[in-house]
mmCIF file of the C-alpha atoms, coordinates in Angstrom:
data_MODEL
# 
_entry.id   MODEL 
# 
loop_
_atom_site.group_PDB 
_atom_site.id 
_atom_site.type_symbol 
_atom_site.label_atom_id 
_atom_site.label_alt_id 
_atom_site.label_comp_id 
_atom_site.label_asym_id 
_atom_site.label_entity_id 
_atom_site.label_seq_id 
_atom_site.pdbx_PDB_ins_code 
_atom_site.Cartn_x 
_atom_site.Cartn_y 
_atom_site.Cartn_z 
_atom_site.occupancy 
_atom_site.B_iso_or_equiv 
_atom_site.pdbx_formal_charge 
_atom_site.auth_seq_id 
_atom_site.auth_comp_id 
_atom_site.auth_asym_id 
_atom_site.auth_atom_id 
_atom_site.pdbx_PDB_model_num 
ATOM 1   C CA . UNK A 1 1   ? -12.187 -7.786  -25.761 1.00 0.00 ? 1   UNK A CA 1 
ATOM 2   C CA . UNK A 1 2   ? -13.049 -4.054  -25.793 1.00 0.00 ? 2   UNK A CA 1 
ATOM 3   C CA . UNK A 1 3   ? -15.652 -2.445  -23.550 1.00 0.00 ? 3   UNK A CA 1 
ATOM 4   C CA . UNK A 1 4   ? -17.111 0.546   -25.404 1.00 0.00 ? 4   UNK A CA 1 
ATOM 5   C CA . UNK A 1 5   ? -18.857 2.284   -22.461 1.00 0.00 ? 5   UNK A CA 1 
ATOM 6   C CA . UNK A 1 6   ? -15.527 3.567   -21.089 1.00 0.00 ? 6   UNK A CA 1 
ATOM 7   C CA . UNK A 1 7   ? -12.779 2.440   -18.760 1.00 0.00 ? 7   UNK A CA 1 
ATOM 8   C CA . UNK A 1 8   ? -14.792 2.966   -15.532 1.00 0.00 ? 8   UNK A CA 1 
ATOM 9   C CA . UNK A 1 9   ? -18.543 3.128   -15.064 1.00 0.00 ? 9   UNK A CA 1 
ATOM 10  C CA . UNK A 1 10  ? -19.793 3.314   -11.475 1.00 0.00 ? 10  UNK A CA 1 
ATOM 11  C CA . UNK A 1 11  ? -23.355 2.085   -10.967 1.00 0.00 ? 11  UNK A CA 1 
ATOM 12  C CA . UNK A 1 12  ? -25.175 2.722   -7.704  1.00 0.00 ? 12  UNK A CA 1 
ATOM 13  C CA . UNK A 1 13  ? -26.770 -0.405  -6.220  1.00 0.00 ? 13  UNK A CA 1 
ATOM 14  C CA . UNK A 1 14  ? -30.314 0.935   -6.702  1.00 0.00 ? 14  UNK A CA 1 
ATOM 15  C CA . UNK A 1 15  ? -29.879 1.959   -10.368 1.00 0.00 ? 15  UNK A CA 1 
ATOM 16  C CA . UNK A 1 16  ? -31.403 0.301   -13.407 1.00 0.00 ? 16  UNK A CA 1 
ATOM 17  C CA . UNK A 1 17  ? -29.443 -2.044  -15.652 1.00 0.00 ? 17  UNK A CA 1 
ATOM 18  C CA . UNK A 1 18  ? -26.913 -0.718  -18.147 1.00 0.00 ? 18  UNK A CA 1 
ATOM 19  C CA . UNK A 1 19  ? -26.178 -2.166  -21.586 1.00 0.00 ? 19  UNK A CA 1 
ATOM 20  C CA . UNK A 1 20  ? -22.571 -3.183  -22.214 1.00 0.00 ? 20  UNK A CA 1 
ATOM 21  C CA . UNK A 1 21  ? -21.265 -3.602  -25.743 1.00 0.00 ? 21  UNK A CA 1 
ATOM 22  C CA . UNK A 1 22  ? -18.377 -5.979  -26.383 1.00 0.00 ? 22  UNK A CA 1 
ATOM 23  C CA . UNK A 1 23  ? -16.217 -6.488  -29.441 1.00 0.00 ? 23  UNK A CA 1 
ATOM 24  C CA . UNK A 1 24  ? -14.632 -9.960  -29.405 1.00 0.00 ? 24  UNK A CA 1 
ATOM 25  C CA . UNK A 1 25  ? -11.330 -10.532 -31.179 1.00 0.00 ? 25  UNK A CA 1 
ATOM 26  C CA . UNK A 1 26  ? -11.449 -12.737 -34.263 1.00 0.00 ? 26  UNK A CA 1 
ATOM 27  C CA . UNK A 1 27  ? -10.745 -16.375 -33.372 1.00 0.00 ? 27  UNK A CA 1 
ATOM 28  C CA . UNK A 1 28  ? -7.690  -17.669 -35.157 1.00 0.00 ? 28  UNK A CA 1 
ATOM 29  C CA . UNK A 1 29  ? -6.518  -21.216 -35.569 1.00 0.00 ? 29  UNK A CA 1 
ATOM 30  C CA . UNK A 1 30  ? -4.051  -23.125 -37.655 1.00 0.00 ? 30  UNK A CA 1 
ATOM 31  C CA . UNK A 1 31  ? -3.906  -26.532 -39.256 1.00 0.00 ? 31  UNK A CA 1 
ATOM 32  C CA . UNK A 1 32  ? -0.190  -26.299 -40.065 1.00 0.00 ? 32  UNK A CA 1 
ATOM 33  C CA . UNK A 1 33  ? 2.338   -27.484 -37.498 1.00 0.00 ? 33  UNK A CA 1 
ATOM 34  C CA . UNK A 1 34  ? 6.106   -27.869 -37.596 1.00 0.00 ? 34  UNK A CA 1 
ATOM 35  C CA . UNK A 1 35  ? 7.956   -30.369 -35.451 1.00 0.00 ? 35  UNK A CA 1 
ATOM 36  C CA . UNK A 1 36  ? 11.677  -30.033 -34.892 1.00 0.00 ? 36  UNK A CA 1 
ATOM 37  C CA . UNK A 1 37  ? 14.223  -31.330 -32.430 1.00 0.00 ? 37  UNK A CA 1 
ATOM 38  C CA . UNK A 1 38  ? 15.502  -28.994 -29.753 1.00 0.00 ? 38  UNK A CA 1 
ATOM 39  C CA . UNK A 1 39  ? 18.918  -29.292 -28.119 1.00 0.00 ? 39  UNK A CA 1 
ATOM 40  C CA . UNK A 1 40  ? 18.829  -31.124 -24.814 1.00 0.00 ? 40  UNK A CA 1 
ATOM 41  C CA . UNK A 1 41  ? 21.891  -31.112 -22.635 1.00 0.00 ? 41  UNK A CA 1 
ATOM 42  C CA . UNK A 1 42  ? 21.060  -32.449 -19.172 1.00 0.00 ? 42  UNK A CA 1 
ATOM 43  C CA . UNK A 1 43  ? 23.308  -31.471 -16.309 1.00 0.00 ? 43  UNK A CA 1 
ATOM 44  C CA . UNK A 1 44  ? 24.599  -33.815 -13.658 1.00 0.00 ? 44  UNK A CA 1 
ATOM 45  C CA . UNK A 1 45  ? 23.181  -32.975 -10.259 1.00 0.00 ? 45  UNK A CA 1 
ATOM 46  C CA . UNK A 1 46  ? 24.682  -34.376 -7.137  1.00 0.00 ? 46  UNK A CA 1 
ATOM 47  C CA . UNK A 1 47  ? 22.457  -34.130 -4.095  1.00 0.00 ? 47  UNK A CA 1 
ATOM 48  C CA . UNK A 1 48  ? 23.182  -33.727 -0.421  1.00 0.00 ? 48  UNK A CA 1 
ATOM 49  C CA . UNK A 1 49  ? 22.214  -36.625 1.819   1.00 0.00 ? 49  UNK A CA 1 
ATOM 50  C CA . UNK A 1 50  ? 20.407  -35.270 4.870   1.00 0.00 ? 50  UNK A CA 1 
ATOM 51  C CA . UNK A 1 51  ? 20.138  -37.057 8.148   1.00 0.00 ? 51  UNK A CA 1 
ATOM 52  C CA . UNK A 1 52  ? 17.266  -35.309 9.902   1.00 0.00 ? 52  UNK A CA 1 
ATOM 53  C CA . UNK A 1 53  ? 16.601  -35.734 13.615  1.00 0.00 ? 53  UNK A CA 1 
ATOM 54  C CA . UNK A 1 54  ? 13.027  -36.051 14.853  1.00 0.00 ? 54  UNK A CA 1 
ATOM 55  C CA . UNK A 1 55  ? 11.448  -32.636 15.483  1.00 0.00 ? 55  UNK A CA 1 
ATOM 56  C CA . UNK A 1 56  ? 14.603  -30.727 14.506  1.00 0.00 ? 56  UNK A CA 1 
ATOM 57  C CA . UNK A 1 57  ? 15.578  -28.389 11.684  1.00 0.00 ? 57  UNK A CA 1 
ATOM 58  C CA . UNK A 1 58  ? 18.609  -29.154 9.552   1.00 0.00 ? 58  UNK A CA 1 
ATOM 59  C CA . UNK A 1 59  ? 21.742  -27.096 9.410   1.00 0.00 ? 59  UNK A CA 1 
ATOM 60  C CA . UNK A 1 60  ? 22.297  -24.743 6.501   1.00 0.00 ? 60  UNK A CA 1 
ATOM 61  C CA . UNK A 1 61  ? 21.572  -26.344 3.110   1.00 0.00 ? 61  UNK A CA 1 
ATOM 62  C CA . UNK A 1 62  ? 23.172  -24.424 0.219   1.00 0.00 ? 62  UNK A CA 1 
ATOM 63  C CA . UNK A 1 63  ? 20.795  -23.805 -2.686  1.00 0.00 ? 63  UNK A CA 1 
ATOM 64  C CA . UNK A 1 64  ? 23.537  -23.422 -5.291  1.00 0.00 ? 64  UNK A CA 1 
ATOM 65  C CA . UNK A 1 65  ? 21.988  -20.183 -6.530  1.00 0.00 ? 65  UNK A CA 1 
ATOM 66  C CA . UNK A 1 66  ? 20.522  -16.974 -5.121  1.00 0.00 ? 66  UNK A CA 1 
ATOM 67  C CA . UNK A 1 67  ? 16.779  -17.158 -4.544  1.00 0.00 ? 67  UNK A CA 1 
ATOM 68  C CA . UNK A 1 68  ? 14.653  -14.023 -4.192  1.00 0.00 ? 68  UNK A CA 1 
ATOM 69  C CA . UNK A 1 69  ? 11.674  -14.481 -1.834  1.00 0.00 ? 69  UNK A CA 1 
ATOM 70  C CA . UNK A 1 70  ? 9.526   -11.585 -0.593  1.00 0.00 ? 70  UNK A CA 1 
ATOM 71  C CA . UNK A 1 71  ? 12.208  -9.049  -1.595  1.00 0.00 ? 71  UNK A CA 1 
ATOM 72  C CA . UNK A 1 72  ? 14.977  -10.906 0.297   1.00 0.00 ? 72  UNK A CA 1 
ATOM 73  C CA . UNK A 1 73  ? 17.735  -12.913 -1.368  1.00 0.00 ? 73  UNK A CA 1 
ATOM 74  C CA . UNK A 1 74  ? 18.705  -16.291 0.069   1.00 0.00 ? 74  UNK A CA 1 
ATOM 75  C CA . UNK A 1 75  ? 21.476  -18.738 -0.828  1.00 0.00 ? 75  UNK A CA 1 
ATOM 76  C CA . UNK A 1 76  ? 20.622  -21.453 1.709   1.00 0.00 ? 76  UNK A CA 1 
ATOM 77  C CA . UNK A 1 77  ? 17.609  -22.920 3.475   1.00 0.00 ? 77  UNK A CA 1 
ATOM 78  C CA . UNK A 1 78  ? 16.630  -25.063 6.479   1.00 0.00 ? 78  UNK A CA 1 
ATOM 79  C CA . UNK A 1 79  ? 14.168  -27.937 6.512   1.00 0.00 ? 79  UNK A CA 1 
ATOM 80  C CA . UNK A 1 80  ? 12.707  -30.153 9.203   1.00 0.00 ? 80  UNK A CA 1 
ATOM 81  C CA . UNK A 1 81  ? 11.588  -33.762 9.230   1.00 0.00 ? 81  UNK A CA 1 
ATOM 82  C CA . UNK A 1 82  ? 8.084   -32.354 9.798   1.00 0.00 ? 82  UNK A CA 1 
ATOM 83  C CA . UNK A 1 83  ? 8.044   -30.942 6.272   1.00 0.00 ? 83  UNK A CA 1 
ATOM 84  C CA . UNK A 1 84  ? 8.671   -27.307 7.180   1.00 0.00 ? 84  UNK A CA 1 
ATOM 85  C CA . UNK A 1 85  ? 10.972  -25.237 4.979   1.00 0.00 ? 85  UNK A CA 1 
ATOM 86  C CA . UNK A 1 86  ? 12.419  -21.860 6.001   1.00 0.00 ? 86  UNK A CA 1 
ATOM 87  C CA . UNK A 1 87  ? 15.156  -19.403 5.096   1.00 0.00 ? 87  UNK A CA 1 
ATOM 88  C CA . UNK A 1 88  ? 15.436  -18.004 8.640   1.00 0.00 ? 88  UNK A CA 1 
ATOM 89  C CA . UNK A 1 89  ? 18.895  -18.714 10.096  1.00 0.00 ? 89  UNK A CA 1 
ATOM 90  C CA . UNK A 1 90  ? 17.433  -18.725 13.625  1.00 0.00 ? 90  UNK A CA 1 
ATOM 91  C CA . UNK A 1 91  ? 15.967  -22.179 12.900  1.00 0.00 ? 91  UNK A CA 1 
ATOM 92  C CA . UNK A 1 92  ? 19.352  -23.820 12.101  1.00 0.00 ? 92  UNK A CA 1 
ATOM 93  C CA . UNK A 1 93  ? 19.540  -27.078 14.100  1.00 0.00 ? 93  UNK A CA 1 
ATOM 94  C CA . UNK A 1 94  ? 16.706  -25.801 16.333  1.00 0.00 ? 94  UNK A CA 1 
ATOM 95  C CA . UNK A 1 95  ? 13.684  -27.698 17.597  1.00 0.00 ? 95  UNK A CA 1 
ATOM 96  C CA . UNK A 1 96  ? 10.735  -28.015 15.247  1.00 0.00 ? 96  UNK A CA 1 
ATOM 97  C CA . UNK A 1 97  ? 7.567   -29.086 16.944  1.00 0.00 ? 97  UNK A CA 1 
ATOM 98  C CA . UNK A 1 98  ? 4.711   -29.968 14.608  1.00 0.00 ? 98  UNK A CA 1 
ATOM 99  C CA . UNK A 1 99  ? 2.378   -27.330 16.024  1.00 0.00 ? 99  UNK A CA 1 
ATOM 100 C CA . UNK A 1 100 ? 0.033   -26.150 13.266  1.00 0.00 ? 100 UNK A CA 1 
ATOM 101 C CA . UNK A 1 101 ? -1.014  -23.187 15.424  1.00 0.00 ? 101 UNK A CA 1 
ATOM 102 C CA . UNK A 1 102 ? 2.550   -21.821 15.579  1.00 0.00 ? 102 UNK A CA 1 
ATOM 103 C CA . UNK A 1 103 ? 3.483   -19.103 13.094  1.00 0.00 ? 103 UNK A CA 1 
ATOM 104 C CA . UNK A 1 104 ? 6.989   -19.357 11.624  1.00 0.00 ? 104 UNK A CA 1 
ATOM 105 C CA . UNK A 1 105 ? 9.000   -16.335 10.541  1.00 0.00 ? 105 UNK A CA 1 
ATOM 106 C CA . UNK A 1 106 ? 10.586  -17.076 7.182   1.00 0.00 ? 106 UNK A CA 1 
# 
């Protein structure tokens, strides 16, 4: 879609209306489809059995890959039985109270 009036047009709140002109792209469709098989090679994944204690975070859980989150790279995480997930090492095996008012530092 192209707006002809220009890239930026500032209108004061008390001004009259302005006419905008739009050029829509041509709609394209097809009635021809091709179906073909794609290679599928599933990998075997072995999980880690966790035994979580009530209101506690787990120890370090390796991710198996590097994960970039808010410009930090992590290779392990910590979870609690309360459903909280964090990358902060300070929470390893620490208490996890289910306080929804508490802010966690990732």
